[in-house]
C-alpha positions as CSV (number, residue, x, y, z in Angstrom):
1,M,-14.3,25.2,40.1
2,T,-14.6,21.8,41.8
3,F,-18.2,22.6,42.6
4,D,-19.0,23.4,38.9
5,I,-17.4,20.1,37.8
6,H,-19.4,18.2,40.4
7,L,-22.6,19.7,39.1
8,V,-21.8,19.0,35.5
9,Y,-20.9,15.4,36.5
10,R,-24.2,14.9,38.5
11,Y,-26.2,16.4,35.6
12,F,-24.5,14.1,33.1
13,M,-25.0,11.0,35.3
14,Q,-28.6,11.9,35.8
15,R,-29.2,12.3,32.0
16,T,-27.3,9.0,31.3
17,N,-29.5,7.2,33.8
18,E,-32.6,8.6,32.3
19,I,-31.5,7.6,28.8
20,K,-30.8,4.0,30.0
21,I,-34.2,3.9,31.7
22,S,-35.8,5.0,28.4
23,L,-33.8,2.5,26.4
24,K,-34.8,-0.3,28.8
25,R,-38.4,0.6,28.3
26,E,-37.9,0.5,24.5
27,Y,-36.2,-2.9,24.9
28,D,-39.2,-4.3,26.7
29,L,-41.6,-2.9,24.1
30,Y,-39.5,-4.6,21.4
31,T,-39.6,-7.9,23.3
32,N,-43.4,-7.7,23.4
33,A,-43.6,-6.8,19.7
34,M,-41.2,-9.7,18.8
35,A,-43.3,-12.1,20.8
36,F,-46.4,-11.1,18.8
37,Y,-44.6,-11.6,15.5
38,E,-43.1,-14.9,16.6
39,N,-46.5,-16.2,17.6
40,A,-48.0,-15.1,14.3
41,L,-45.2,-16.8,12.4
42,K,-45.7,-20.1,14.3
43,E,-49.5,-20.0,13.5
44,L,-48.8,-19.5,9.8
45,E,-46.2,-22.2,9.8
46,Q,-48.7,-24.6,11.4
47,K,-51.5,-23.6,9.1
48,H,-49.4,-24.0,5.9
49,Q,-47.2,-26.8,7.1
50,L,-44.1,-24.9,6.1
51,S,-41.2,-23.2,7.9
52,T,-40.8,-19.5,7.6
53,Q,-37.4,-20.0,6.0
54,A,-38.8,-22.3,3.3
55,F,-41.8,-20.0,2.9
56,L,-39.5,-16.9,2.3
57,K,-37.5,-18.8,-0.3
58,R,-40.7,-19.8,-2.2
59,F,-42.4,-16.5,-1.8
60,E,-39.4,-14.4,-2.9
61,S,-38.9,-16.6,-6.0
62,G,-42.5,-16.2,-7.0
63,R,-43.5,-19.8,-6.5
64,L,-46.5,-19.0,-4.3
65,G,-49.8,-17.3,-5.0
66,D,-51.2,-14.1,-3.9
67,D,-52.9,-15.4,-0.7
68,A,-53.3,-12.6,1.9
69,D,-51.7,-14.9,4.4
70,Y,-48.5,-14.9,2.4
71,F,-48.2,-11.2,2.4
72,D,-48.8,-11.1,6.2
73,W,-46.3,-13.9,6.7
74,Y,-43.7,-12.1,4.6
75,A,-44.3,-8.8,6.4
76,F,-44.2,-10.5,9.9
77,A,-40.9,-12.2,9.1
78,R,-39.3,-9.1,7.8
79,L,-40.6,-7.0,10.7
80,L,-39.3,-9.6,13.2
81,S,-35.9,-9.5,11.6
82,R,-35.8,-5.7,11.9
83,W,-37.1,-5.6,15.5
84,R,-34.4,-8.2,16.4
85,K,-31.6,-6.0,14.9
86,A,-32.9,-2.9,16.6
87,Q,-33.3,-4.7,20.0
88,S,-29.8,-5.9,19.7
89,A,-28.5,-2.4,19.3
90,I,-30.5,-1.2,22.2
91,H,-29.2,-4.1,24.3
92,S,-25.7,-3.1,23.5
93,A,-26.4,0.5,24.5
94,I,-27.8,-0.4,27.9
95,Q,-25.1,-2.9,28.9
């Protein structure tokens, strides 16, 4: 019986470690994706001389035009927010 419990424990610990390794890899991928979006947002902020927060308020209220940059900017800001939330959840799981 002790032998069986030991095998189950070893199997569980091995799987747990594999899951943590996979999550760490995902965490790193999220970090890279977030860096891309952060850089894109900085470029748009500089180009339009407007912070992302101010842009979102104006864009969501309809006070800006239909420039393609605006739709990219909006998408990048929303995606960055979602990636941050997901990365936070992953970080909690691998702690």
